[in-house]
LUMTIFI-93440 format. One line per field, with one value per atom (N, C-alpha, C, CB): residue number from 1; atom name; x, y, z. Coordinates in steps of 0.02 Angstrom, whole numbers, plus 50000, padded with zeros to 5 digits. Glycine has a CB too. Layout:
BEGIN
nr <- (NUM, ...)
atom <- (CA, ...)
px <- (X, ...)
py <- (Y, ...)
pz <- (Z, ...)
***
This chain:
BEGIN
nr <- (1, 1, 1, 1, 2, 2, 2, 2, 3, 3, 3, 3, 4, 4, 4, 4, 5, 5, 5, 5, 6, 6, 6, 6, 7, 7, 7, 7, 8, 8, 8, 8, 9, 9, 9, 9, 10, 10, 10, 10, 11, 11, 11, 11, 12, 12, 12, 12, 13, 13, 13, 13, 14, 14, 14, 14, 15, 15, 15, 15, 16, 16, 16, 16, 17, 17, 17, 17, 18, 18, 18, 18, 19, 19, 19, 19, 20, 20, 20, 20, 21, 21, 21, 21, 22, 22, 22, 22, 23, 23, 23, 23, 24, 24, 24, 24, 25, 25, 25, 25, 26, 26, 26, 26, 27, 27, 27, 27, 28, 28, 28, 28, 29, 29, 29, 29, 30, 30, 30, 30, 31, 31, 31, 31, 32, 32, 32, 32, 33, 33, 33, 33, 34, 34, 34, 34, 35, 35, 35, 35, 36, 36, 36, 36, 37, 37, 37, 37, 38, 38, 38, 38, 39, 39, 39, 39, 40, 40, 40, 40, 41, 41, 41, 41, 42, 42, 42, 42, 43, 43, 43, 43, 44, 44, 44, 44, 45, 45, 45, 45, 46, 46, 46, 46, 47, 47, 47, 47, 48, 48, 48, 48, 49, 49, 49, 49, 50, 50, 50, 50, 51, 51, 51, 51, 52, 52, 52, 52, 53, 53, 53, 53, 54, 54, 54, 54, 55, 55, 55, 55, 56, 56, 56, 56, 57, 57, 57, 57, 58, 58, 58, 58, 59, 59, 59, 59, 60, 60, 60, 60, 61, 61, 61, 61, 62, 62, 62, 62, 63, 63, 63, 63, 64, 64, 64, 64, 65, 65, 65, 65, 66, 66, 66, 66, 67, 67, 67, 67, 68, 68, 68, 68, 69, 69, 69, 69, 70, 70, 70, 70, 71, 71, 71, 71, 72, 72, 72, 72, 73, 73, 73, 73, 74, 74, 74, 74, 75, 75, 75, 75)
atom <- (N, CA, C, CB, N, CA, C, CB, N, CA, C, CB, N, CA, C, CB, N, CA, C, CB, N, CA, C, CB, N, CA, C, CB, N, CA, C, CB, N, CA, C, CB, N, CA, C, CB, N, CA, C, CB, N, CA, C, CB, N, CA, C, CB, N, CA, C, CB, N, CA, C, CB, N, CA, C, CB, N, CA, C, CB, N, CA, C, CB, N, CA, C, CB, N, CA, C, CB, N, CA, C, CB, N, CA, C, CB, N, CA, C, CB, N, CA, C, CB, N, CA, C, CB, N, CA, C, CB, N, CA, C, CB, N, CA, C, CB, N, CA, C, CB, N, CA, C, CB, N, CA, C, CB, N, CA, C, CB, N, CA, C, CB, N, CA, C, CB, N, CA, C, CB, N, CA, C, CB, N, CA, C, CB, N, CA, C, CB, N, CA, C, CB, N, CA, C, CB, N, CA, C, CB, N, CA, C, CB, N, CA, C, CB, N, CA, C, CB, N, CA, C, CB, N, CA, C, CB, N, CA, C, CB, N, CA, C, CB, N, CA, C, CB, N, CA, C, CB, N, CA, C, CB, N, CA, C, CB, N, CA, C, CB, N, CA, C, CB, N, CA, C, CB, N, CA, C, CB, N, CA, C, CB, N, CA, C, CB, N, CA, C, CB, N, CA, C, CB, N, CA, C, CB, N, CA, C, CB, N, CA, C, CB, N, CA, C, CB, N, CA, C, CB, N, CA, C, CB, N, CA, C, CB, N, CA, C, CB, N, CA, C, CB, N, CA, C, CB, N, CA, C, CB, N, CA, C, CB, N, CA, C, CB, N, CA, C, CB, N, CA, C, CB)
px <- (49294, 49320, 49387, 49328, 49428, 49492, 49483, 49532, 49434, 49420, 49401, 49366, 49372, 49354, 49416, 49305, 49465, 49527, 49576, 49559, 49582, 49627, 49587, 49687, 49553, 49509, 49541, 49483, 49605, 49639, 49638, 49711, 49627, 49626, 49556, 49663, 49506, 49436, 49424, 49388, 49401, 49387, 49448, 49353, 49507, 49569, 49595, 49622, 49572, 49595, 49543, 49660, 49551, 49508, 49553, 49459, 49526, 49565, 49520, 49606, 49551, 49514, 49554, 49501, 49521, 49555, 49534, 49538, 49579, 49566, 49574, 49615, 49532, 49541, 49591, 49473, 49641, 49691, 49687, 49763, 49706, 49696, 49749, 49697, 49759, 49803, 49766, 49871, 49785, 49751, 49767, 49770, 49830, 49851, 49878, 49903, 49869, 49899, 49846, 49959, 49851, 49805, 49844, 49748, 49811, 49841, 49793, 49858, 49819, 49777, 49802, 49777, 49757, 49772, 49748, 49737, 49793, 49777, 49784, 49822, 49732, 49733, 49726, 49677, 49770, 49767, 49773, 49822, 49748, 49759, 49802, 49691, 49858, 49906, 49893, 49977, 49908, 49901, 49955, 49902, 50014, 50069, 50101, 50121, 50137, 50170, 50222, 50203, 50229, 50279, 50301, 50251, 50364, 50390, 50374, 50467, 50378, 50368, 50418, 50375, 50480, 50531, 50514, 50600, 50488, 50469, 50410, 50449, 50363, 50306, 50329, 50253, 50372, 50398, 50436, 50443, 50477, 50516, 50470, 50564, 50417, 50370, 50335, 50319, 50314, 50281, 50329, 50252, 50390, 50441, 50454, 50506, 50461, 50474, 50418, 50482, 50355, 50299, 50297, 50233, 50315, 50314, 50366, 50324, 50417, 50470, 50460, 50538, 50412, 50399, 50334, 50399, 50289, 50228, 50179, 50193, 50188, 50144, 50177, 50127, 50234, 50269, 50222, 50334, 50219, 50175, 50106, 50170, 50090, 50025, 50035, 49990, 50084, 50099, 50166, 50099, 50167, 50229, 50253, 50221, 50318, 50347, 50405, 50370, 50405, 50461, 50474, 50448, 50536, 50554, 50589, 50600, 50558, 50584, 50525, 50632, 50537, 50485, 50472, 50504, 50412, 50393, 50324, 50394, 50306, 50238, 50205, 50239, 50139, 50102, 50129, 50030, 50150, 50174, 50240, 50184, 50276, 50336, 50320, 50374, 50257, 50237, 50206, 50189, 50197, 50169, 50216, 50159, 50188, 50227, 50259, 50281, 50250, 50277, 50232, 50281, 50262, 50222, 50218, 50252)
py <- (49936, 49999, 49990, 50048, 49942, 49931, 49912, 49876, 49869, 49847, 49904, 49796, 49957, 50015, 50055, 50061, 50057, 50094, 50051, 50116, 49988, 49941, 49880, 49920, 49885, 49832, 49763, 49848, 49758, 49693, 49658, 49702, 49695, 49667, 49654, 49712, 49667, 49659, 49587, 49675, 49580, 49516, 49479, 49474, 49507, 49473, 49496, 49483, 49552, 49575, 49618, 49614, 49627, 49671, 49717, 49631, 49772, 49819, 49859, 49865, 49895, 49937, 50000, 49900, 50057, 50121, 50148, 50172, 50182, 50212, 50287, 50184, 50324, 50396, 50410, 50434, 50450, 50468, 50543, 50446, 50566, 50637, 50683, 50646, 50678, 50724, 50748, 50691, 50805, 50835, 50799, 50908, 50783, 50759, 50688, 50804, 50648, 50582, 50531, 50579, 50471, 50417, 50352, 50409, 50301, 50235, 50184, 50219, 50130, 50077, 50010, 50078, 49968, 49899, 49855, 49880, 49821, 49781, 49707, 49801, 49669, 49597, 49563, 49575, 49515, 49480, 49405, 49506, 49367, 49295, 49281, 49254, 49249, 49237, 49169, 49240, 49163, 49100, 49050, 49110, 49077, 49033, 49062, 49025, 49020, 49042, 49096, 48983, 49143, 49195, 49215, 49257, 49232, 49255, 49329, 49242, 49352, 49423, 49466, 49438, 49443, 49480, 49483, 49447, 49429, 49429, 49477, 49358, 49479, 49524, 49597, 49510, 49612, 49680, 49700, 49687, 49655, 49669, 49683, 49611, 49644, 49654, 49721, 49596, 49739, 49804, 49861, 49810, 49855, 49907, 49913, 49891, 49858, 49859, 49895, 49787, 49879, 49912, 49987, 49880, 50005, 50076, 50117, 50083, 50084, 50117, 50110, 50090, 50068, 50055, 50086, 49981, 50043, 50069, 50100, 50013, 50088, 50118, 50180, 50067, 50202, 50260, 50320, 50275, 50355, 50413, 50395, 50447, 50330, 50306, 50266, 50262, 50220, 50178, 50198, 50103, 50211, 50229, 50171, 50292, 50168, 50115, 50143, 50055, 50131, 50147, 50088, 50212, 50079, 50022, 50048, 49973, 50099, 50126, 50148, 50186, 50155, 50175, 50250, 50157, 50267, 50337, 50348, 50358, 50410, 50427, 50468, 50467, 50477, 50509, 50578, 50516, 50617, 50684, 50683, 50724, 50627, 50621, 50623, 50557, 50610, 50608, 50672, 50552, 50721, 50785, 50816, 50832, 50835, 50865, 50814, 50908, 50749, 50696, 50690, 50628, 50684, 50677, 50605, 50718)
pz <- (49829, 49806, 49769, 49863, 49792, 49760, 49687, 49797, 49673, 49605, 49559, 49605, 49585, 49544, 49525, 49582, 49569, 49556, 49515, 49622, 49534, 49500, 49477, 49546, 49419, 49396, 49394, 49329, 49381, 49378, 49446, 49355, 49499, 49567, 49593, 49614, 49551, 49572, 49597, 49515, 49659, 49689, 49714, 49640, 49708, 49728, 49795, 49676, 49821, 49885, 49919, 49878, 49983, 50021, 50062, 50067, 50083, 50122, 50167, 50077, 50213, 50259, 50270, 50327, 50265, 50277, 50345, 50221, 50377, 50442, 50436, 50496, 50468, 50471, 50527, 50482, 50511, 50561, 50573, 50538, 50631, 50648, 50618, 50723, 50552, 50517, 50455, 50499, 50430, 50373, 50308, 50367, 50296, 50231, 50227, 50206, 50278, 50280, 50298, 50329, 50269, 50288, 50294, 50235, 50319, 50327, 50298, 50402, 50270, 50243, 50269, 50165, 50291, 50311, 50254, 50380, 50221, 50162, 50177, 50102, 50161, 50172, 50104, 50221, 50089, 50025, 50035, 49977, 49987, 49985, 49924, 49981, 49935, 49882, 49850, 49909, 49786, 49751, 49770, 49676, 49789, 49809, 49872, 49752, 49908, 49969, 49954, 50005, 49999, 49993, 50063, 49953, 50068, 50133, 50141, 50138, 50202, 50216, 50176, 50291, 50172, 50135, 50060, 50144, 50031, 49961, 49948, 49939, 49994, 49987, 49990, 50041, 50039, 50045, 49982, 50106, 49955, 49895, 49835, 49879, 49829, 49773, 49778, 49772, 49838, 49847, 49833, 49919, 49858, 49845, 49771, 49883, 49736, 49664, 49626, 49637, 49643, 49611, 49627, 49633, 49689, 49708, 49671, 49783, 49645, 49607, 49532, 49627, 49512, 49441, 49418, 49427, 49393, 49362, 49413, 49326, 49477, 49528, 49561, 49582, 49534, 49562, 49561, 49523, 49617, 49623, 49649, 49557, 49649, 49673, 49738, 49620, 49736, 49793, 49822, 49773, 49887, 49920, 49964, 49963, 49974, 50016, 50056, 49972, 50121, 50164, 50209, 50206, 50228, 50271, 50334, 50233, 50364, 50426, 50469, 50412, 50533, 50580, 50573, 50652, 50551, 50543, 50573, 50468, 50583, 50605, 50550, 50672, 50554, 50500, 50481, 50521, 50530, 50513, 50473, 50576, 50473, 50432, 50358, 50449, 50340, 50270, 50245, 50260, 50288, 50266, 50215, 50326, 50158, 50104, 50058, 50133, 50072, 50030, 49968, 50068, 49910, 49848, 49828, 49791)
***
């Protein structure tokens, strides 16, 4: 399904979505294989950068402990 939404990623990653007991919020567990080694901090920085750049409004990033209801009304 990811490849249908982001064709450039077709065959490069897999993911799993979970239904959560809220009306407007979901969670995704994403698993990827990287071409080169990367630290956890580098991965977080790359995701944050994309969420503020060309993926803004599509990909969200937070670096604090929140629960699903904290995202209600978030655009």
